[in-house]
Every structure is written in structure tokens, then in C-alpha cells.
VMD Tcl script that draws the C-alpha trace (Angstrom):
set ca {
  {-3.89 -18.67 29.29}
  {-5.94 -15.66 28.13}
  {-7.29 -14.61 31.50}
  {-7.82 -10.93 30.67}
  {-8.29 -10.90 26.91}
  {-11.27 -13.23 27.12}
  {-13.17 -10.51 28.99}
  {-12.31 -7.69 26.58}
  {-15.28 -7.15 24.28}
  {-15.17 -3.42 23.64}
  {-12.93 -0.43 24.43}
  {-14.80 0.36 27.65}
  {-13.37 -2.84 29.13}
  {-9.86 -1.41 28.66}
  {-10.67 1.55 30.89}
  {-11.50 -0.78 33.79}
  {-8.00 -2.27 33.94}
  {-5.17 -1.12 36.17}
  {-1.65 -0.70 34.81}
  {-0.50 -4.18 35.78}
  {-3.49 -5.73 34.06}
  {-2.87 -3.65 30.94}
  {0.65 -5.01 30.61}
  {-0.62 -8.54 31.11}
  {-3.20 -7.88 28.40}
  {-0.40 -6.65 26.13}
  {1.39 -9.98 26.55}
  {-1.81 -11.91 25.87}
  {-2.49 -9.85 22.77}
  {0.94 -10.63 21.35}
  {0.42 -14.34 21.93}
  {-3.02 -14.10 20.32}
  {-1.60 -12.25 17.31}
  {1.23 -14.70 16.73}
  {-1.07 -17.71 17.05}
  {-3.64 -16.36 14.62}
  {-1.44 -14.73 12.01}
  {0.71 -17.86 11.84}
  {-2.41 -19.57 10.46}
  {-4.02 -16.84 8.34}
  {-1.01 -14.82 7.26}
  {-1.07 -11.05 7.39}
  {0.83 -8.06 8.74}
  {2.53 -9.26 11.90}
  {5.59 -7.13 12.76}
  {3.77 -3.79 12.54}
  {0.96 -5.01 14.81}
  {3.31 -6.46 17.41}
  {4.91 -3.03 17.60}
  {1.72 -1.07 18.41}
  {0.17 -3.20 21.17}
  {0.83 -0.79 24.04}
  {0.13 2.26 21.87}
  {-3.26 0.86 20.87}
  {-4.16 0.07 24.47}
  {-3.17 3.58 25.55}
  {-5.27 5.11 22.77}
  {-8.36 3.23 23.84}
  {-7.63 3.96 27.49}
  {-7.45 7.73 26.91}
  {-9.99 8.22 24.13}
  {-13.61 7.07 24.01}
  {-14.55 5.47 20.72}
  {-16.71 5.64 18.72}
  {-17.41 9.16 20.01}
  {-13.76 10.10 19.54}
  {-12.29 9.29 16.14}
  {-9.01 7.47 15.50}
  {-7.81 7.36 11.88}
  {-5.14 4.73 11.20}
  {-2.71 5.31 8.36}
  {-2.43 2.42 5.86}
  {-4.31 0.29 8.36}
  {-1.96 -2.69 8.45}
  {-1.33 -1.98 12.15}
  {-4.99 -2.20 13.22}
  {-5.15 -5.86 14.26}
  {-4.94 -5.04 17.99}
  {-7.56 -2.36 17.50}
  {-9.83 -4.92 15.82}
  {-9.29 -7.49 18.58}
  {-10.28 -5.14 21.40}
  {-13.25 -3.66 19.54}
  {-15.36 -6.79 19.53}
  {-13.80 -8.82 16.71}
  {-11.51 -11.24 18.51}
  {-13.92 -14.17 18.22}
  {-13.94 -13.88 14.43}
  {-10.24 -13.14 14.10}
  {-9.58 -16.56 12.62}
  {-11.42 -15.32 9.51}
  {-8.88 -12.53 8.97}
  {-8.28 -11.90 5.23}
  {-10.52 -14.82 4.28}
  {-13.46 -14.47 1.89}
  {-16.42 -12.98 3.79}
  {-14.19 -12.69 6.87}
  {-12.45 -9.80 8.61}
  {-10.48 -7.42 6.43}
  {-6.80 -6.89 7.10}
  {-7.46 -3.15 6.99}
  {-9.91 -0.78 8.73}
  {-13.38 -0.77 7.16}
  {-16.25 1.36 8.52}
  {-18.79 -1.11 7.17}
  {-17.13 -3.79 9.30}
  {-17.24 -1.91 12.61}
  {-18.35 1.44 14.01}
  {-14.90 1.62 15.61}
  {-13.21 1.88 12.19}
  {-13.37 5.59 11.45}
  {-11.95 5.66 7.94}
  {-11.09 3.03 5.33}
  {-7.41 2.78 4.43}
  {-4.98 0.55 2.61}
  {-2.64 3.04 0.99}
  {-0.29 5.14 3.06}
  {0.04 8.80 4.00}
  {-3.71 9.52 4.01}
  {-4.51 9.60 7.74}
  {-3.67 13.23 8.52}
  {-5.71 14.54 5.58}
  {-8.70 12.39 6.51}
  {-8.46 13.25 10.21}
  {-8.18 16.94 9.39}
  {-11.31 16.71 7.27}
  {-13.16 14.99 10.10}
  {-11.95 17.61 12.60}
  {-13.04 20.51 10.42}
  {-16.43 18.90 9.84}
  {-16.72 18.58 13.63}
  {-15.96 22.28 14.05}
  {-18.44 23.38 11.37}
  {-21.15 21.26 12.99}
  {-20.13 22.61 16.44}
  {-19.61 19.11 17.82}
  {-17.24 18.08 20.61}
  {-14.95 15.09 20.22}
  {-11.28 14.30 19.76}
  {-9.74 13.40 16.40}
  {-6.49 11.42 16.25}
  {-4.39 10.33 13.25}
  {-1.87 7.51 13.73}
  {0.87 7.54 11.09}
  {4.15 5.64 10.83}
  {7.53 7.12 10.06}
  {7.51 5.28 6.74}
  {4.16 6.75 5.71}
  {5.44 10.19 6.68}
  {7.78 10.01 3.67}
  {4.72 10.43 1.45}
  {4.26 13.96 0.18}
  {0.54 13.87 0.94}
  {1.31 13.63 4.66}
  {3.32 16.85 4.52}
  {0.62 18.57 2.49}
  {-1.79 17.75 5.32}
  {0.66 18.84 8.03}
  {1.16 22.12 6.21}
  {-2.59 22.68 6.00}
  {-3.33 21.59 9.57}
  {-1.34 24.42 11.12}
  {-3.04 27.20 9.16}
  {-6.44 27.28 10.89}
  {-5.27 26.00 14.28}
  {-7.69 23.06 14.19}
  {-7.72 20.78 17.26}
  {-6.24 17.53 16.03}
  {-3.66 15.08 17.40}
  {-1.19 13.32 15.11}
  {0.66 10.35 16.57}
  {3.92 9.63 14.79}
  {4.65 5.94 15.35}
  {8.40 5.81 14.79}
  {9.77 2.28 14.70}
  {13.08 3.02 12.96}
  {14.74 6.05 14.50}
  {16.92 5.56 17.58}
  {17.22 8.52 19.95}
  {19.79 8.72 22.74}
  {18.49 8.72 26.28}
  {19.64 12.21 27.27}
  {18.14 13.90 24.22}
  {14.95 11.94 24.61}
  {14.65 12.79 28.29}
  {15.33 16.47 27.72}
  {12.88 16.61 24.86}
  {10.24 14.85 26.89}
  {10.79 17.26 29.77}
  {10.63 20.34 27.57}
  {7.51 19.17 25.78}
  {5.85 18.57 29.15}
  {7.00 21.97 30.41}
  {5.76 23.79 27.34}
  {2.24 22.35 27.65}
  {1.97 22.63 31.40}
  {-0.71 25.24 32.25}
  {1.56 26.73 34.91}
  {4.28 27.28 32.28}
  {1.83 28.90 29.86}
  {0.58 31.20 32.64}
  {4.16 32.07 33.63}
  {5.05 32.79 30.00}
  {2.09 35.16 29.66}
  {2.94 36.88 32.96}
  {6.59 37.37 31.97}
  {5.53 38.75 28.58}
  {3.22 41.26 30.25}
  {5.84 42.23 32.82}
  {8.59 42.80 30.24}
  {6.36 44.92 28.05}
  {5.57 47.19 31.02}
  {9.21 48.18 31.50}
  {9.40 51.86 30.37}
  {11.12 52.53 27.02}
  {12.87 49.15 26.87}
  {9.91 46.84 27.44}
  {9.22 45.75 23.86}
  {12.93 45.36 23.08}
  {13.45 43.23 26.18}
  {10.52 41.07 25.17}
  {11.82 40.61 21.62}
  {15.26 39.70 22.95}
  {13.72 37.12 25.29}
  {11.73 35.70 22.39}
  {14.91 35.32 20.30}
  {16.69 33.54 23.15}
  {13.72 31.22 23.60}
  {13.61 30.38 19.87}
  {17.37 29.71 19.82}
  {17.07 27.34 22.76}
  {14.19 25.55 21.08}
  {16.29 24.91 17.96}
  {19.23 23.76 20.08}
  {17.39 21.56 22.52}
  {13.99 20.57 21.27}
  {13.15 17.71 18.93}
  {10.52 18.19 16.27}
  {11.15 21.76 15.20}
  {9.93 20.92 11.71}
  {6.52 20.20 13.19}
  {6.71 23.26 15.42}
  {7.33 25.46 12.39}
  {4.31 23.90 10.68}
  {2.17 25.04 13.59}
  {2.09 21.88 15.71}
  {2.83 21.51 19.39}
  {5.42 18.73 19.48}
  {5.40 16.20 22.35}
  {8.05 13.54 22.54}
  {9.76 11.37 21.76}
  {8.30 8.91 24.23}
  {8.60 5.17 24.78}
  {5.82 3.59 22.75}
  {5.79 0.50 24.96}
  {5.19 2.42 28.18}
  {1.40 2.51 28.51}
  {1.46 4.85 31.49}
  {3.73 7.37 29.77}
  {1.78 7.30 26.50}
  {-1.48 7.75 28.38}
  {-0.08 10.70 30.30}
  {1.10 12.46 27.13}
  {-2.15 11.76 25.28}
  {-4.15 13.20 28.17}
  {-1.96 16.28 28.00}
  {-2.42 16.51 24.22}
  {-6.19 16.68 24.71}
  {-5.79 19.95 26.64}
  {-3.66 21.71 24.03}
  {-5.38 24.08 21.63}
  {-4.53 23.58 17.97}
  {-2.71 20.71 16.27}
  {-0.46 18.45 18.35}
  {2.10 15.88 17.21}
  {2.99 13.09 19.63}
  {6.23 11.30 18.68}
  {6.18 7.67 19.86}
  {9.12 5.27 19.55}
  {8.16 1.61 19.07}
  {9.93 -1.60 18.10}
  {8.55 -3.37 15.07}
  {7.97 -7.07 15.76}
  {8.25 -6.63 19.53}
  {7.70 -9.81 21.52}
  {8.45 -12.33 18.76}
  {12.15 -12.89 18.18}
  {11.96 -13.74 14.50}
  {9.87 -10.66 13.75}
  {12.19 -8.42 15.78}
  {15.24 -9.74 13.92}
  {13.59 -9.62 10.48}
  {10.83 -7.00 10.61}
  {10.77 -6.65 6.82}
  {10.16 -10.37 6.36}
  {7.38 -10.36 8.96}
  {5.79 -7.14 7.76}
  {3.48 -9.07 5.46}
  {3.77 -12.82 5.87}
  {1.97 -15.99 4.85}
  {1.22 -18.83 7.28}
  {4.34 -19.74 9.23}
  {5.67 -22.09 11.91}
  {5.76 -20.24 15.24}
  {8.70 -22.19 16.69}
  {11.03 -21.53 13.75}
  {9.48 -18.54 11.97}
  {9.64 -20.50 8.71}
  {7.08 -19.76 6.00}
  {4.85 -22.79 5.41}
  {4.08 -22.04 1.77}
  {6.00 -23.98 -0.84}
  {8.92 -22.01 -2.19}
  {8.86 -21.35 -5.93}
  {10.23 -18.86 -8.35}
  {8.07 -15.77 -8.32}
  {7.65 -13.00 -10.87}
  {9.23 -10.57 -8.41}
  {12.28 -12.78 -7.99}
  {12.58 -13.30 -11.75}
  {12.37 -9.53 -12.21}
  {15.22 -8.96 -9.75}
  {17.37 -11.57 -11.48}
  {16.82 -10.06 -14.93}
  {17.56 -6.59 -13.63}
  {20.93 -7.73 -12.29}
  {21.78 -9.54 -15.55}
  {20.94 -6.46 -17.60}
  {22.74 -4.06 -15.27}
  {25.97 -6.04 -15.52}
  {26.21 -5.24 -19.23}
  {24.27 -2.00 -19.36}
  {25.73 0.82 -17.23}
  {22.79 3.08 -18.10}
  {20.21 0.89 -16.34}
  {18.97 2.22 -12.99}
  {16.26 0.92 -10.64}
  {13.70 2.89 -8.64}
  {11.35 1.72 -5.89}
  {8.93 3.49 -3.58}
  {9.85 1.85 -0.25}
  {9.39 -1.69 -1.64}
  {12.86 -3.13 -2.41}
  {11.99 -6.50 -0.90}
  {8.48 -6.79 -2.29}
  {9.51 -5.89 -5.83}
  {12.59 -8.14 -5.87}
  {15.20 -5.37 -5.96}
  {17.05 -6.08 -2.71}
  {19.95 -7.91 -4.37}
  {20.15 -5.28 -7.08}
  {20.48 -2.59 -4.41}
  {23.47 -4.42 -2.92}
  {25.24 -5.04 -6.23}
  {24.57 -1.61 -7.72}
  {24.02 0.81 -4.81}
  {24.82 3.86 -6.95}
  {22.19 2.86 -9.50}
  {19.40 2.08 -7.05}
  {17.01 4.70 -5.68}
  {14.50 4.03 -2.91}
  {12.49 7.24 -2.73}
  {10.25 6.22 0.16}
  {6.49 6.15 -0.12}
  {6.48 8.75 -2.87}
  {5.21 7.24 -6.12}
  {4.64 10.62 -7.78}
  {8.23 11.64 -7.13}
  {9.47 8.22 -8.30}
  {7.84 8.58 -11.73}
  {9.11 12.12 -12.34}
  {12.55 11.14 -11.02}
  {12.52 8.37 -13.64}
  {11.55 10.92 -16.27}
  {14.45 13.14 -15.28}
  {16.88 10.22 -15.43}
  {15.56 9.16 -18.83}
  {15.78 12.70 -20.20}
  {19.51 12.61 -19.48}
  {20.28 9.35 -21.25}
  {19.72 6.69 -18.59}
  {17.33 3.73 -18.66}
  {15.23 3.92 -15.47}
  {13.05 1.02 -14.37}
  {10.40 1.85 -11.79}
  {9.20 -1.29 -9.96}
  {5.85 -0.63 -8.34}
  {2.73 -2.49 -7.30}
  {-0.18 -1.92 -9.67}
  {-2.39 -0.47 -6.95}
  {0.31 2.02 -5.93}
  {0.98 3.22 -9.47}
  {-2.54 4.65 -9.36}
  {-1.16 7.37 -7.10}
  {1.18 8.70 -9.80}
  {-1.15 8.82 -12.78}
  {-0.59 12.49 -13.59}
  {3.18 12.00 -13.59}
  {2.92 9.02 -15.95}
  {0.85 11.13 -18.34}
  {2.64 14.47 -18.21}
  {6.21 13.74 -17.21}
  {6.85 10.45 -19.03}
  {4.40 9.80 -21.86}
  {3.93 13.39 -23.04}
  {7.69 13.61 -23.53}
  {7.88 10.05 -24.88}
  {10.69 9.16 -22.50}
  {12.14 5.62 -22.30}
  {10.96 4.72 -18.80}
  {10.14 1.08 -17.95}
  {7.25 0.54 -15.54}
  {7.55 -2.90 -13.94}
  {4.01 -3.30 -12.60}
  {4.07 -5.97 -9.90}
  {0.94 -7.46 -8.28}
  {-1.16 -6.74 -11.38}
  {-4.55 -8.44 -11.29}
  {-6.24 -9.52 -8.09}
  {-3.89 -10.18 -5.19}
  {-6.38 -11.96 -2.96}
  {-6.30 -11.57 0.78}
  {-5.32 -7.89 0.94}
  {-8.62 -7.00 -0.70}
  {-10.11 -3.92 -2.30}
  {-7.28 -1.47 -1.67}
  {-4.64 -3.75 -3.15}
  {-6.34 -5.48 -6.10}
  {-4.32 -4.40 -9.14}
  {-7.17 -4.39 -11.63}
  {-7.21 -0.79 -12.89}
  {-3.83 -0.48 -14.60}
  {-4.89 -1.69 -18.06}
  {-7.78 0.76 -18.03}
  {-5.81 3.79 -16.88}
  {-2.71 3.12 -18.97}
  {-4.28 2.00 -22.24}
  {-5.75 5.45 -22.89}
  {-2.41 7.29 -22.62}
  {-0.70 8.15 -25.92}
  {2.86 6.87 -26.51}
  {2.78 4.08 -23.91}
  {3.29 0.41 -24.77}
  {1.70 -2.17 -22.47}
  {2.58 -5.86 -22.20}
  {1.54 -8.83 -20.04}
  {3.32 -12.22 -19.97}
  {1.59 -15.60 -19.99}
  {4.21 -17.05 -17.61}
  {7.57 -16.34 -16.01}
  {9.65 -17.53 -18.97}
  {7.86 -15.13 -21.29}
  {8.17 -12.44 -18.61}
  {11.95 -12.73 -18.72}
  {11.90 -12.36 -22.50}
  {9.59 -9.35 -22.22}
  {11.86 -7.62 -19.75}
  {14.83 -8.00 -22.06}
  {12.71 -6.53 -24.87}
  {11.59 -3.65 -22.63}
  {15.16 -2.80 -21.70}
  {15.88 -2.21 -25.41}
  {12.64 -0.38 -26.25}
  {12.98 3.35 -26.85}
  {9.83 4.82 -25.32}
  {7.49 4.53 -22.33}
  {6.74 0.87 -21.73}
  {4.91 -0.99 -18.97}
  {4.85 -4.70 -18.28}
  {2.20 -5.94 -15.85}
  {2.65 -9.22 -13.99}
  {0.90 -11.04 -11.13}
  {1.75 -11.79 -7.56}
  {3.45 -15.11 -6.83}
  {4.50 -17.68 -9.39}
  {2.89 -19.82 -12.08}
  {0.19 -22.42 -11.56}
  {0.97 -24.34 -14.75}
  {4.09 -25.89 -16.21}
  {5.88 -23.99 -18.93}
  {4.23 -23.59 -22.31}
  {5.63 -25.58 -25.21}
  {6.68 -22.63 -27.34}
  {7.90 -19.09 -26.89}
  {7.82 -16.89 -29.95}
  {10.11 -13.92 -30.29}
  {8.74 -10.73 -28.76}
  {7.87 -8.31 -31.57}
  {6.12 -4.99 -31.09}
  {2.35 -5.43 -31.19}
  {2.42 -9.10 -32.24}
  {0.31 -11.75 -30.52}
  {0.95 -15.48 -30.27}
  {-1.53 -18.15 -31.42}
  {-1.32 -21.01 -28.91}
  {-4.19 -23.23 -30.13}
  {-5.97 -23.20 -33.49}
  {-9.62 -24.17 -33.78}
  {-12.76 -23.54 -35.78}
  {-15.63 -22.62 -33.48}
  {-14.60 -19.35 -31.86}
  {-11.54 -17.39 -30.73}
  {-10.45 -16.77 -27.15}
  {-8.15 -13.77 -26.68}
  {-6.48 -13.90 -23.28}
  {-3.83 -11.69 -21.76}
  {-1.33 -12.18 -18.97}
  {-2.01 -14.79 -16.31}
  {-5.46 -15.42 -17.79}
  {-3.78 -17.24 -20.69}
  {-3.08 -20.08 -18.26}
  {-6.70 -20.30 -17.09}
  {-7.95 -20.04 -20.68}
  {-5.60 -22.82 -21.79}
  {-6.95 -25.10 -19.05}
  {-10.48 -24.37 -20.30}
  {-9.49 -25.05 -23.92}
  {-7.87 -28.36 -22.95}
  {-11.11 -29.41 -21.23}
  {-13.07 -28.56 -24.38}
  {-10.83 -30.87 -26.39}
  {-12.20 -33.82 -24.39}
  {-15.58 -32.97 -25.96}
  {-14.00 -32.73 -29.42}
  {-14.48 -28.96 -29.39}
  {-11.51 -27.07 -30.76}
  {-11.26 -23.31 -30.36}
  {-8.54 -20.82 -31.13}
  {-6.57 -19.45 -28.20}
  {-4.43 -16.35 -28.59}
  {-1.87 -15.04 -26.13}
  {-2.39 -11.29 -26.39}
  {0.97 -10.42 -24.98}
  {0.67 -6.82 -26.21}
  {-2.32 -5.03 -24.74}
  {-1.23 -1.85 -26.48}
  {-0.61 -1.77 -29.38}
  {-2.88 -4.65 -30.33}
  {-2.17 -7.05 -33.19}
  {-4.55 -5.44 -35.67}
  {-3.64 -7.72 -38.58}
  {-4.47 -10.79 -36.50}
  {-7.65 -9.14 -35.21}
  {-8.71 -8.48 -38.79}
  {-8.18 -12.14 -39.62}
  {-10.02 -13.40 -36.53}
  {-12.99 -11.09 -37.07}
  {-13.37 -12.45 -40.59}
  {-13.17 -16.10 -39.52}
  {-15.18 -16.19 -36.28}
  {-18.63 -15.04 -35.30}
  {-17.68 -14.93 -31.61}
  {-14.55 -13.54 -29.94}
  {-14.16 -13.95 -26.18}
  {-11.65 -11.77 -24.33}
  {-10.26 -12.70 -20.90}
  {-8.35 -10.33 -18.63}
  {-7.46 -9.89 -14.95}
  {-8.72 -6.29 -14.95}
  {-11.95 -4.34 -14.88}
  {-13.97 -4.75 -18.07}
  {-14.52 -0.96 -18.19}
  {-11.79 0.48 -20.38}
  {-9.77 -2.72 -20.26}
  {-8.28 -5.05 -22.87}
  {-11.66 -6.38 -23.98}
  {-12.92 -2.85 -24.42}
  {-9.98 -2.18 -26.71}
  {-10.80 -5.24 -28.81}
  {-14.45 -4.21 -29.00}
  {-13.49 -0.67 -30.02}
  {-11.38 -1.99 -32.86}
  {-13.91 -4.59 -34.02}
  {-16.68 -1.99 -34.16}
  {-14.36 0.40 -35.96}
  {-13.81 -2.02 -38.86}
  {-17.55 -2.77 -39.07}
  {-17.04 -6.43 -38.23}
  {-20.14 -8.40 -37.26}
  {-18.22 -10.57 -34.79}
  {-19.78 -10.75 -31.34}
  {-17.33 -9.77 -28.59}
  {-17.81 -11.28 -25.12}
  {-15.68 -9.62 -22.45}
  {-14.61 -11.52 -19.33}
  {-13.13 -9.46 -16.49}
  {-14.25 -7.77 -13.30}
  {-17.57 -5.88 -13.07}
  {-18.12 -2.33 -11.84}
  {-17.57 -3.05 -8.14}
  {-14.68 -3.22 -5.72}
  {-13.40 -6.78 -5.43}
  {-13.35 -8.09 -1.82}
  {-10.60 -9.97 -0.07}
  {-10.33 -13.73 -0.33}
  {-8.20 -16.43 -1.92}
  {-7.45 -16.19 -5.64}
  {-9.27 -19.46 -6.34}
  {-12.47 -18.23 -4.68}
  {-12.36 -14.85 -6.40}
  {-11.59 -16.25 -9.85}
  {-14.51 -18.63 -9.47}
  {-16.86 -15.90 -8.23}
  {-16.20 -13.75 -11.28}
  {-16.05 -16.54 -13.85}
  {-12.32 -16.22 -14.53}
  {-11.26 -19.67 -13.35}
  {-10.84 -22.42 -15.98}
  {-14.36 -23.72 -15.26}
  {-15.89 -20.26 -15.64}
  {-14.10 -19.62 -18.94}
  {-15.08 -23.12 -20.12}
  {-18.76 -22.41 -19.33}
  {-18.67 -19.07 -21.16}
  {-17.21 -20.74 -24.25}
  {-19.92 -23.43 -24.24}
  {-22.66 -20.79 -23.99}
  {-21.34 -18.99 -27.06}
  {-20.64 -21.88 -29.42}
}
mol new
graphics top color blue
foreach p $ca { graphics top sphere $p radius 0.5 }
foreach p [lrange $ca 0 end-1] q [lrange $ca 1 end] { graphics top cylinder $p $q radius 0.2 }
display resetview
């Protein structure tokens, strides 16, 4: 029975509650989260872990006047619920519904849009410095997890934050590290002591007194300073942050609303940057999420009583990738695997167990991962970097300079290529063709289905140069194709032969194009369908033939049209002075919202019906 939550419509309602009511609200919020996410899917474990922290933040700070910047944003569900969005929470991650991430155009309480990690401190620091320049008065808080803190960008921001002594609070939400009670208590006591006004006054008085001692004053003071620094290194947690210029407070129990509130109130009085270290338990309050936080980090609809996923199990591209990696590694001692904190998502968990010395999880550090791969490749190994398409964007310079410029044999296994659906704009993998195709030396492939994907991976393992294979989230929607031609560099596969026009499809779009072509057959319309398995290099001999035989060529890709596969075809066709008309199907110049794949494919004309209609218009 939601007796308190039903009356929470904005953060001001939180401030009216006593401590007992706040804990009751925390319980109600967890029940609400589990009930809703079990139906919509989403990020569950991370949100269950920040319930009390979120309540304390809204109890201490006054939004939207104060600004809270959430890192990644997959832990903002509680924040969304208590900032006026609980009644529409059943639309979470649905088309035209609530986003699973913070979005300023969704609510004035969402300070900064996020979906990728390690950005919160930089953004919050920018907001704080803008505040100072404009001579405004409000608090700025960045909430970052211990996982996101592995990203180099977070340390760049920490390093910068301490230089100008800007007033900013960074909350480190640590849900992995365990700290013994005595160390935690001592650290909490010392952090409280060091920020207590009476302590600061005493410190200043002692400094003045020591310096007044004739002849020995300055030496006594310096000796005292050295003793103090030594004790800090011996006794105090967080010296890394202290050396970067932050006042460190913590660690504290992240499920103790009263304690968090007390420390946050204290942080507001400290001049300069402050880091509050909060210990939370991922998945707290739901047994299955506590026991398997990785599984319940991002989850589809599930049965609450058992924790079982309700979606039908099927072989996925990620699973197939993991299986092929293990097969190859068993006979190839030079093969190594790299992931940026995504061993489960990319299918490398089993590989990591079987070949622990040949598996490298670098944390959320895609730039480092790519250059690490380059270093491995330069010394005779065969590195495979498994990464989501949207995250590879973060390492573009390293792909260009450290891998392709040196023509090193690194394999980029680009998971979640194309639209991914419910995670929305920040996670749609529809830029990789455009940003990779322009790089010299790289080879880029896309499979029509999982069987071809397996064949491609085996080919990639043998290829001597930079090579990327892009593949979608999930499994296949169609049964296997009837034939699978040998993978040969730059060679396409003709699936259907016809006379009216040619459809050139790549990757998953081959399946949708085939469905459209099959529908055309019922109208006695036969068109040519080509599986353009190599995006770069293209099959120029086949393109020459097609441009001579057909007046219209339609390209279909799960990528932006700007700079994508279709653009490459058009560039080549115009270069040989062909008069063939090229029609490019892909995504327009806009960020693609969240929603189911079926809805989004239909919206942008990339479902079988949309491709079918485009063909009819051009016959």
C-alpha cells in the first residue's frame, strides 16, 4: 500500500517528511520500482541501490535551483519518480514515453542529459564555473559511481576541479568496495573533525601560536604540518582526492538517510571542491538483484517471484561471438580479448574464465582499450576489442592514430550496431559506418545473420590488418538463409536476381529487405537483392555490373544516411559517371528516440513494409 508515495509529487514533498516516513517511502519506492521495471524492463539493480541516497539529496538540496548532475543516468529512476513523473512511469523506455536516462527536455529537474559514463564531474564543473562567472548562488552536485570513476575523463575533471577551488560536491556512489567498520568509523570521524568549524578555528589558532614562538616558531609549525600529513596518509581514506584538491568526506553508509543528509549539509559549508564517498548495495531490497547485480543491471521484463526473464531465450549475436572467441582461442594462443567493463554484455564472460591470462577488462576506458589493443598487436598478438557501437565513438582518435595509421591487425567486434530501441538516443549504434568508413586501412563488415557472423569472425581472426565487424543487439528475426558463400575480401553476395531494380542491403537490413522482396514476388515483381557483407571495401566489379543493368539502385542500412554505406555507393556510382539513380534508406539527420525496434523501423521506413513501398515508388 503506497501510503506516502502517492502524495509525493515534487521534491518539496520530501522535505516535509520525518525520518521514519522517509524510510517508509524508501520501501515503497523499491516496491514501485520492482513492479514497474518487471513490466517495462530497464536498469533495476543500480536504482534499487540509490533509493536512500536520492531521498537524502532531495532532502538537503532544493531543485531545480540547485543542480544535480547524474553520471550515466541509469540510476535516475527514483529521481524521476519523486520529481513528478511517477504517474507516467509505466511508459518508461516506450516510444513517446519516459526516457531511461535524464533529459532536460523531459523535466526541469534533469540538469544534464547523460547516457555514457564518466561525464558528470566535467559537466557539473562547467555549470559551477558558469554560476561563478554570472555571480549566482546555488549548489552543484555530481553523482558518479565507482565504475564510472574508472573512466579517464572523470580523473581529468577531478584534476581540473581542484585548480581553481570551485565550490562543487562530487558524490562517489561506491557499490563494490567493502570497508571494515573500524576504518570506516575512523575515517568518518576524521572527515567530520576536519570540516568542523571549531576544528578549522583551532587549526588556525595553533598555526598562529606556533609561528609566534621566537626563533623556532616556523620550524615548529613545519614539523607539526609534517606530522599532520603523515597521520592523514596513515589514517584517512581518500588521500588521492585530497591531493587533487578535494575535501574528502566518508565513507558513509549510503542507506542511512540521516547520516547522508548530515554529511551533505556539512559539504555545503565547505569552500572548494568536496568528495562525499557513499557505500551502497546494488540491487538492495530485491533478493535476485542483490545476488546477481550484473544480471539485473539492465534487464527485460521479468517475473517478480522468481526473477526469471520473460523474453524467449534464443541465440544472440553476443553469445555467438563469445562461443567463436573460445573456439578460436583454443587453437590460437595469440588471440586475446579486451572489453571496457562489459564482459557480460559482449559475451566474453566464459572466455574470461577459460583464458584469464588472455582477457583484459580495462574498466570504462575505451580510449585505453583501443591503444592497448594496438600495443598488443604491435608485438605479435591478435587482440579483439568487443565494444558497443555507441561506446566506440569515445575512442575515435585512437582507432585512427594508434591502430589504422600503423595498419595493425586489431579486430573490432562492434556489438549493438544499429538502433537498440528502448535505451534511446545515447545508445543507438548508428554512427559507426559513417565514422569508420572514412578511415584509411580499415576493413568493415556486417553479417546478414548469425551463421554468416560466425563465418565472418573466423575470417577476421585470419585477416592481417585493422578490421571491424558490426552486428546488432539480440538474435535473428528470420530463419537461416538458404546459402552462405565463402567470405572473400570485398565480395558481395547476390541473394535474389531480378530485372526491375537492385536493392543493396547490409547487415540486419538484409533480412528486412528480403521480406520486402518476397512480398513483391506475390505481385510478379522480381528485383535483385544483394547482401553487401563488405561495407568497406565495396564490391566494385559487382557495382559496375549493377550500374550498367539497372536504372535504380536502392541502398538499405541501419545507420545514418550521412556518410554511411549508401553514401559510399553514391560516391562510387557518380565517380564512374553512371546514370543510375541511387535511393538511400537509413536514418535522417536527427537523434533517434527510444522505443521498440518495430516502431522505430516503421517510423523511418526500414521495416519490410517501408522498404517494399520504396521499391514500388521507384519501379
